[in-house]
Phi, psi and omega in degrees: 000150173230132179249121172275121195213168173216137191301329181264000179288118179298320182294318177293323177303316179302314183289323175302317178299312182300316178299318179294317179298324179281350182071031184261130176280147180205151171273162178237143171234123189265125179242113186278104183297317184296336177266001177077019183294339178289343179267358180291144180304325182297319179283327177300331177289336178274314181228102183296344175283345182055042179233165173247149002268172164233136175246127174257126180225109180060035180087350177269140183248127181240142181233168182070121190301316182291323176296322178295316180297319177297320177298314178299322179296321182283327183266338179224075191291348180242137349288149185288143174256355176229139179290166182284322184295130183302320179293319179294321178299317179297321180295315179298317178297321180298316178297318179297318182289331176302321178280308188289331186250343183248311183278307189297317186300327182276355183237011182281172190301319183291328176291314180297320178295320179296320178301320182284307191279316185271326185255358173068027180281143179284168177301319179296319179293320178296318179296323178295319175303310183301310183296325179299312184285332173296310181298318180299313183289318181291331175297319177293318179297316179302314181296317180291318180296315181294323181296321184257009184297129183252016181086000179283169183281336188245189184302327177214106177080199186256014175235135179293148182217198185299322180297322178292324176301328179274324184295312187301311177300326180293323177290323174302318177297316180300317180291324178298324180265014175055044176282147178281113180257003180301327180289001186235064187296319180295319178298315183288328174295320177296316177303315181298321178295319178300315186288354172284344184265139182299327181298323178281315183298317182292338182272351188292154188306316185295343182259011178270143182300334182267007181299134177222000000 
């Protein structure tokens, strides 16, 4: 397998965690988002969405982090990232999508760049935007997590899964922007449990070869 990745890409971070949890070896190809390398024609030929990550497996190219994680789950089912029970699976997917589809899209690099360049927002205003949507999304995550908490260490039960793969990169982003996470104790306890595992720690941005 080959993963097209960038050390600060939250979506690529999710897939790095999933690959590590599955114990799958992979090569890396580094695409520097801040330098616009994802918009180069060469990468566009690999991923027509011009987004990260892309996973190449046996010549097949897969895009979108949640779709990639689902693919890994279907092709390498052990250890599982989704529970067997349909209701539990739906809950885990819901938590993952809350982050991947609600919080992350309004705070990704292209949105922040548009706020600065096209709309003339200052650095302080952009940071305020970022913190607002982090707080809004994590409050929803906290409420959902607390409501369905079963006493397990992770988002669902005592084994890390797809929701945890999404949560950890989002908390890294929150910490990078100095967001107040104190109002989200259940979320932060889950994050702390995740970071005790080598699969999560090894995937973090500062430990990637392309970190700058």
